[in-house]
RODRENMI-888606 format. One record per residue: residue number from 0; residue in one letter; y, z, x of N, C-alpha, C in turn. Coordinates in Angstrom, 2 decimals. Layout:
! residues N
NUM,a,Y,Z,X,Y,Z,X,Y,Z,X
...
***
This chain:
! residues 198
0,m,96.53,125.36,90.70,96.92,124.66,91.92,96.93,123.15,91.67
1,k,97.92,122.47,92.22,98.03,121.03,92.07,97.79,120.35,93.41
2,i,96.88,119.39,93.41,96.49,118.69,94.64,96.96,117.24,94.54
3,l,97.64,116.79,95.57,98.03,115.38,95.68,97.15,114.73,96.73
4,h,96.37,113.74,96.32,95.47,113.03,97.23,96.01,111.63,97.46
5,l,96.47,111.38,98.68,97.01,110.07,99.04,95.93,109.23,99.72
6,i,95.75,108.03,99.22,94.74,107.10,99.74,95.47,105.93,100.38
7,s,95.17,105.65,101.66,95.91,104.58,102.34,95.01,103.51,102.94
8,s,93.72,103.60,102.71,92.79,102.60,103.24,92.75,101.35,102.38
9,s,92.56,100.22,103.04,92.44,98.94,102.33,90.99,98.58,102.03
10,r,90.06,99.46,102.32,88.63,99.14,102.20,88.01,99.54,100.87
11,g,88.82,100.03,99.95,88.28,100.40,98.65,87.21,101.47,98.75
12,g,86.14,101.30,97.97,85.08,102.28,97.94,84.30,102.42,99.23
13,a,84.44,101.46,100.15,83.74,101.51,101.43,84.51,102.32,102.48
14,s,85.64,102.85,102.10,86.52,103.55,103.04,85.95,104.90,103.47
15,n,85.90,105.11,104.77,85.45,106.40,105.31,86.50,107.48,105.10
16,s,87.78,107.13,105.25,88.83,108.14,105.05,88.88,108.56,103.58
17,l,88.56,107.64,102.67,88.51,107.97,101.25,87.36,108.93,100.98
18,q,86.19,108.65,101.57,85.04,109.54,101.38,85.35,110.94,101.90
19,l,85.99,111.00,103.06,86.31,112.30,103.65,87.38,113.01,102.82
20,g,88.40,112.27,102.38,89.43,112.86,101.54,88.88,113.38,100.23
21,n,88.00,112.61,99.62,87.36,113.04,98.37,86.57,114.33,98.57
22,a,85.90,114.44,99.70,85.11,115.65,99.98,86.01,116.87,100.12
23,i,87.16,116.69,100.76,88.12,117.79,100.89,88.63,118.21,99.52
24,v,88.97,117.23,98.69,89.46,117.52,97.34,88.40,118.26,96.54
25,e,87.15,117.83,96.64,86.07,118.48,95.90,85.90,119.94,96.34
26,k,86.01,120.20,97.63,85.89,121.58,98.11,87.07,122.43,97.62
27,l,88.24,121.83,97.60,89.41,122.56,97.09,89.24,122.90,95.62
28,q,88.72,121.94,94.85,88.51,122.18,93.42,87.44,123.25,93.20
29,a,86.42,123.25,94.05,85.37,124.25,93.91,85.90,125.65,94.24
30,a,86.83,125.71,95.19,87.38,126.99,95.62,88.49,127.48,94.68
31,h,89.12,126.55,93.97,90.23,126.90,93.08,89.99,126.28,91.70
32,a,89.26,126.99,90.88,88.90,126.49,89.55,90.15,126.13,88.75
33,g,90.06,125.01,88.06,91.17,124.59,87.21,92.25,123.81,87.92
34,s,92.02,123.50,89.19,93.02,122.74,89.94,93.19,121.33,89.36
35,a,94.42,120.87,89.34,94.72,119.52,88.88,94.86,118.61,90.10
36,v,94.34,117.39,89.99,94.38,116.46,91.11,95.07,115.17,90.68
37,v,95.99,114.73,91.53,96.63,113.43,91.35,96.17,112.55,92.51
38,h,95.43,111.48,92.20,95.00,110.52,93.22,96.03,109.39,93.25
39,h,96.68,109.21,94.38,97.69,108.15,94.50,97.23,107.16,95.55
40,n,96.81,105.99,95.07,96.32,104.94,95.97,97.50,104.09,96.44
41,l,97.90,104.29,97.68,99.07,103.60,98.22,98.80,102.12,98.48
42,t,97.54,101.75,98.51,97.18,100.34,98.70,97.20,99.59,97.37
43,a,96.74,100.26,96.32,96.73,99.63,95.00,98.14,99.49,94.43
44,t,98.99,100.48,94.72,100.38,100.44,94.27,101.28,100.73,95.47
45,p,101.43,99.75,96.36,102.19,99.99,97.60,103.68,100.15,97.36
46,f,104.29,100.97,98.17,105.74,101.13,98.14,106.38,99.93,98.86
47,p,107.53,99.50,98.41,108.19,98.39,99.10,108.73,98.84,100.45
48,h,108.71,97.93,101.41,109.33,98.23,102.70,110.82,98.41,102.49
49,l,111.41,99.30,103.26,112.82,99.60,103.08,113.69,98.40,103.40
50,e,114.60,98.11,102.48,115.58,97.06,102.66,116.97,97.66,102.50
51,e,117.99,96.83,102.64,119.36,97.34,102.60,119.67,98.09,101.31
52,a,119.17,97.57,100.18,119.45,98.22,98.89,118.88,99.63,98.84
53,h,117.68,99.82,99.43,117.09,101.16,99.46,117.95,102.11,100.28
54,l,118.31,101.68,101.47,119.07,102.55,102.36,120.44,102.88,101.77
55,q,121.07,101.90,101.16,122.37,102.15,100.53,122.22,103.16,99.39
56,s,121.16,103.03,98.63,120.96,103.94,97.50,120.71,105.37,97.97
57,f,120.02,105.52,99.11,119.74,106.85,99.64,121.03,107.59,99.97
58,f,122.02,106.86,100.45,123.25,107.50,100.93,124.41,107.38,99.93
59,t,124.11,106.95,98.71,125.13,106.86,97.67,124.87,107.95,96.64
60,p,125.89,108.76,96.32,125.69,109.79,95.28,125.18,109.16,93.98
61,q,124.33,109.89,93.28,123.67,109.35,92.09,124.64,108.77,91.07
62,e,125.74,109.47,90.85,126.69,109.02,89.83,127.47,107.77,90.26
63,q,127.37,107.42,91.54,128.11,106.24,92.03,127.21,105.03,92.29
64,r,125.92,105.17,92.04,125.00,104.06,92.33,125.15,102.92,91.33
65,s,125.01,101.72,91.85,124.99,100.54,90.99,123.62,100.46,90.32
66,a,123.48,99.55,89.37,122.18,99.38,88.70,121.11,98.98,89.70
67,e,121.48,98.13,90.66,120.53,97.70,91.69,120.10,98.88,92.56
68,q,121.05,99.73,92.91,120.73,100.89,93.73,119.88,101.90,92.97
69,a,120.16,102.08,91.70,119.37,103.00,90.89,117.92,102.54,90.80
70,e,117.74,101.23,90.70,116.38,100.68,90.68,115.71,100.84,92.05
71,a,116.49,100.64,93.11,115.94,100.70,94.46,115.49,102.10,94.84
72,v,116.16,103.12,94.33,115.85,104.49,94.71,114.74,105.10,93.86
73,a,114.34,104.41,92.81,113.38,104.97,91.86,112.05,105.32,92.51
74,h,111.54,104.43,93.37,110.26,104.71,94.03,110.35,105.98,94.88
75,s,111.44,106.09,95.61,111.63,107.24,96.48,111.73,108.53,95.67
76,d,112.53,108.52,94.63,112.69,109.71,93.79,111.35,110.15,93.20
77,a,110.57,109.18,92.74,109.27,109.50,92.14,108.32,110.08,93.17
78,a,108.31,109.51,94.37,107.41,109.98,95.43,107.78,111.40,95.87
79,i,109.08,111.67,95.99,109.53,112.99,96.40,109.20,114.03,95.32
80,a,109.40,113.67,94.07,109.07,114.58,92.97,107.58,114.90,92.95
81,e,106.77,113.87,93.16,105.31,114.05,93.20,104.92,114.96,94.35
82,l,105.53,114.75,95.51,105.24,115.57,96.68,105.64,117.02,96.45
83,k,106.84,117.23,95.95,107.34,118.60,95.76,106.55,119.37,94.71
84,s,105.98,118.67,93.74,105.24,119.35,92.68,103.84,119.76,93.11
85,a,103.38,119.23,94.24,102.02,119.54,94.71,102.01,120.82,95.56
86,d,100.91,121.55,95.46,100.71,122.72,96.31,99.96,122.34,97.58
87,v,99.05,121.37,97.43,98.21,120.91,98.55,98.27,119.40,98.60
88,i,98.40,118.86,99.80,98.41,117.41,99.98,97.25,117.02,100.88
89,v,96.41,116.13,100.39,95.29,115.59,101.17,95.61,114.13,101.45
90,i,95.66,113.77,102.73,96.04,112.40,103.10,94.88,111.72,103.82
91,g,94.37,110.65,103.21,93.34,109.85,103.86,94.00,108.92,104.87
92,v,93.55,108.99,106.12,94.21,108.27,107.20,93.21,107.45,108.02
93,p,92.98,106.20,107.68,92.18,105.36,108.58,93.05,104.95,109.77
94,m,92.46,104.92,110.95,93.22,104.49,112.12,93.21,102.97,112.19
95,y,94.39,102.38,112.12,94.55,100.93,112.27,95.35,100.68,113.55
96,n,94.70,100.07,114.53,95.39,99.75,115.79,96.09,100.96,116.38
97,f,95.37,102.07,116.42,95.78,103.33,117.05,96.78,104.14,116.23
98,t,97.15,103.67,115.04,98.14,104.42,114.26,97.79,104.37,112.77
99,i,98.73,104.75,111.93,98.47,104.85,110.49,98.69,103.49,109.82
100,p,98.10,103.28,108.64,98.34,102.03,107.91,99.80,101.89,107.50
101,s,100.25,100.66,107.37,101.64,100.43,106.99,101.95,100.98,105.60
102,t,100.94,101.02,104.72,101.16,101.57,103.38,101.56,103.05,103.45
103,l,100.93,103.78,104.36,101.25,105.20,104.53,102.61,105.36,105.20
104,k,102.90,104.51,106.17,104.21,104.57,106.83,105.32,104.29,105.83
105,t,105.12,103.35,104.92,106.14,103.03,103.94,106.36,104.20,102.98
106,w,105.28,104.87,102.60,105.41,106.08,101.77,106.27,107.11,102.48
107,i,106.02,107.31,103.77,106.81,108.27,104.54,108.27,107.84,104.58
108,d,108.53,106.54,104.73,109.91,106.05,104.75,110.63,106.38,103.45
109,h,109.89,106.42,102.34,110.51,106.70,101.05,110.69,108.20,100.79
110,i,109.88,109.03,101.42,110.03,110.47,101.18,110.91,111.16,102.22
111,a,111.08,110.58,103.39,111.90,111.21,104.44,113.37,110.88,104.19
112,r,114.03,111.72,103.42,115.42,111.47,103.03,116.28,112.70,103.27
113,a,117.36,112.49,104.00,118.31,113.57,104.24,118.85,114.10,102.92
114,g,118.89,115.41,102.81,119.36,116.04,101.58,118.29,116.24,100.54
115,q,117.16,115.58,100.72,116.05,115.70,99.78,114.85,116.42,100.39
116,t,114.40,115.94,101.55,113.24,116.55,102.19,113.58,117.16,103.56
117,f,114.78,116.91,104.04,115.27,117.57,105.25,116.79,117.55,105.22
118,s,117.39,118.42,106.02,118.85,118.45,106.09,119.27,118.74,107.52
119,y,120.52,118.46,107.80,121.09,118.74,109.11,122.16,119.82,108.96
120,s,122.23,120.70,109.95,123.28,121.71,109.99,123.70,121.90,111.45
121,e,124.58,122.85,111.66,125.01,123.12,113.04,123.86,123.63,113.90
122,h,122.79,124.07,113.24,121.62,124.57,113.97,120.55,123.50,114.16
123,g,120.84,122.28,113.69,119.89,121.19,113.83,119.20,120.88,112.52
124,p,118.16,120.05,112.56,117.47,119.66,111.32,116.62,120.79,110.74
125,e,116.50,120.80,109.43,115.66,121.77,108.75,114.86,121.07,107.67
126,g,113.54,121.30,107.68,112.69,120.74,106.64,112.89,121.46,105.33
127,l,112.90,120.72,104.24,113.14,121.29,102.92,111.89,121.35,102.05
128,v,110.78,120.77,102.53,109.53,120.78,101.76,108.62,121.83,102.39
129,k,108.73,123.04,101.87,108.02,124.17,102.50,106.95,124.73,101.57
130,g,106.06,125.52,102.16,105.03,126.18,101.37,103.89,125.28,100.94
131,k,103.73,124.15,101.61,102.65,123.22,101.29,101.52,123.34,102.31
132,k,100.31,123.11,101.86,99.16,122.99,102.76,98.78,121.52,102.81
133,v,98.61,120.99,104.02,98.29,119.58,104.20,96.96,119.43,104.93
134,y,96.13,118.54,104.43,94.88,118.17,105.11,94.94,116.70,105.46
135,l,94.68,116.38,106.71,94.61,114.99,107.16,93.15,114.61,107.33
136,a,92.70,113.63,106.57,91.33,113.12,106.66,91.37,111.84,107.49
137,i,91.18,111.96,108.79,91.34,110.83,109.70,89.99,110.21,110.03
138,a,89.89,108.89,109.87,88.66,108.17,110.17,88.95,107.11,111.23
139,s,88.07,107.03,112.22,88.26,106.06,113.30,86.93,105.57,113.83
140,g,86.92,104.33,114.30,85.71,103.74,114.84,85.30,104.35,116.16
141,g,86.28,104.77,116.96,86.02,105.41,118.24,86.33,106.89,118.19
142,v,86.27,107.53,119.34,86.57,108.96,119.45,87.94,109.11,120.10
143,y,88.87,109.71,119.37,90.24,109.83,119.84,90.75,111.26,119.87
144,s,89.95,112.21,119.44,90.40,113.60,119.43,90.35,114.22,120.82
145,e,89.59,113.61,121.70,89.43,114.11,123.07,88.97,112.97,123.97
146,g,88.94,113.23,125.26,88.45,112.22,126.20,89.49,111.18,126.56
147,p,89.06,110.12,127.22,89.99,109.12,127.76,90.79,108.35,126.71
148,m,90.28,108.28,125.48,90.99,107.52,124.44,92.00,108.36,123.66
149,q,92.10,109.63,123.97,93.01,110.51,123.23,94.47,110.04,123.32
150,q,94.82,109.46,124.46,96.20,109.00,124.64,96.58,107.86,123.68
151,f,95.57,107.22,123.10,95.84,106.11,122.19,95.95,106.54,120.73
152,d,95.79,107.83,120.47,95.82,108.31,119.09,97.25,108.60,118.65
153,f,97.77,107.75,117.76,99.11,107.96,117.21,99.04,108.24,115.71
154,t,97.90,108.75,115.27,97.76,109.13,113.86,98.16,110.60,113.69
155,e,97.39,111.49,114.26,97.64,112.93,114.08,99.00,113.34,114.64
156,r,99.33,112.90,115.84,100.60,113.31,116.46,101.79,112.86,115.61
157,y,101.75,111.63,115.16,102.86,111.10,114.36,102.99,111.87,113.05
158,l,101.87,112.07,112.36,101.92,112.73,111.06,102.32,114.20,111.19
159,r,101.82,114.89,112.19,102.24,116.28,112.41,103.74,116.37,112.65
160,a,104.26,115.46,113.47,105.68,115.48,113.78,106.52,115.15,112.56
161,t,106.15,114.11,111.83,106.94,113.66,110.69,106.88,114.65,109.53
162,l,105.67,115.08,109.19,105.54,116.05,108.11,106.20,117.37,108.49
163,g,106.04,117.79,109.73,106.65,119.03,110.20,108.16,118.98,110.13
164,f,108.72,117.82,110.44,110.18,117.63,110.36,110.68,117.89,108.94
165,m,109.85,117.58,107.96,110.22,117.80,106.56,109.81,119.18,106.05
166,g,109.25,120.02,106.92,108.91,121.39,106.55,107.45,121.66,106.32
167,m,106.61,120.61,106.38,105.18,120.79,106.14,104.46,121.01,107.47
168,t,104.39,122.26,107.87,103.85,122.62,109.19,102.43,123.18,109.14
169,d,101.96,123.51,107.94,100.59,124.04,107.80,99.65,122.85,107.60
170,v,99.20,122.28,108.70,98.41,121.04,108.67,97.05,121.27,109.32
171,s,96.00,120.91,108.59,94.63,120.94,109.13,94.12,119.51,109.23
172,v,93.37,119.24,110.30,92.87,117.89,110.55,91.35,117.90,110.54
173,i,90.76,117.03,109.74,89.32,116.81,109.75,89.09,115.36,110.12
174,r,88.29,115.12,111.14,88.10,113.77,111.65,86.65,113.29,111.47
175,a,86.54,112.05,111.01,85.27,111.33,111.06,85.49,110.27,112.14
176,e,84.94,110.50,113.31,85.21,109.57,114.41,83.92,109.13,115.09
177,g,84.03,108.00,115.78,82.84,107.39,116.37,82.05,106.60,115.34
178,l,82.73,106.20,114.25,82.03,105.54,113.14,81.50,104.16,113.49
179,n,82.00,103.57,114.58,81.51,102.26,115.01,80.79,102.32,116.35
180,m,80.53,103.52,116.83,79.87,103.69,118.13,78.37,103.87,117.91
181,p,77.54,103.04,118.56,76.10,103.05,118.30,75.45,104.43,118.36
182,h,75.86,105.26,119.30,75.19,106.55,119.47,75.78,107.65,118.58
183,l,76.83,107.34,117.84,77.48,108.36,117.01,77.55,108.01,115.52
184,k,77.53,106.71,115.21,77.84,106.28,113.84,76.91,106.84,112.78
185,d,75.64,107.08,113.12,74.69,107.54,112.11,74.94,108.97,111.66
186,t,75.60,109.74,112.49,75.84,111.15,112.16,77.32,111.51,112.05
187,a,78.20,110.54,112.30,79.64,110.82,112.36,80.19,111.38,111.05
188,m,79.85,110.75,109.94,80.39,111.21,108.67,79.82,112.57,108.28
189,q,78.54,112.76,108.47,77.94,114.05,108.12,78.55,115.17,108.94
190,k,78.79,114.90,110.20,79.43,115.90,111.06,80.82,116.23,110.55
191,a,81.57,115.20,110.13,82.92,115.42,109.60,82.88,116.27,108.34
192,l,81.96,115.95,107.45,81.84,116.69,106.19,81.50,118.17,106.44
193,e,80.69,118.40,107.45,80.32,119.78,107.78,81.48,120.53,108.42
194,n,82.46,119.81,108.93,83.60,120.45,109.60,84.75,120.75,108.65
195,i,84.57,120.47,107.36,85.64,120.77,106.41,85.71,122.28,106.17
196,v,86.79,122.87,106.61,87.03,124.30,106.43,88.36,124.47,105.71
197,l,88.35,125.15,104.60,89.58,125.34,103.81,90.32,126.58,104.29
***
């Protein structure tokens, strides 16, 4: 089994989403001996924000691309190949201002490509990246899975919708939340680690 672990936190080793993601990866490795893991730190090697050259390259047949377009599409092609080769994807997701980090959004912009990860037909859109298991390791200072702040959570909803659009519908969510709340922070991570179910 091949595991792709995406890291999107800017906090380095102090990252809660990284700790949670690492724990999920370790459990997967323990359950599936011999599994290979690719750790891709989107903060250390960020994808470029989409510009005109990227978009033009996406919609230009490979044999017709200019040298500039071929260079522009390289990041996207590599990311899609990496995604498709994985059996399991673990995504570390710190909540920044109620949503995902821009590094993770940019990765999604590079992998969400018509004809590559989804297609359109007379029956509507169809995801082309199927048969994957996805784990979202979401970390937040407050509690957003339930209660009055749930309406402000645009991490899980956005990722479920976007990944599902590309065919990745088998998604499990493990949350470390309340990490900055005085009455929850001391036990928040331990509770999250105990909630990891494969």
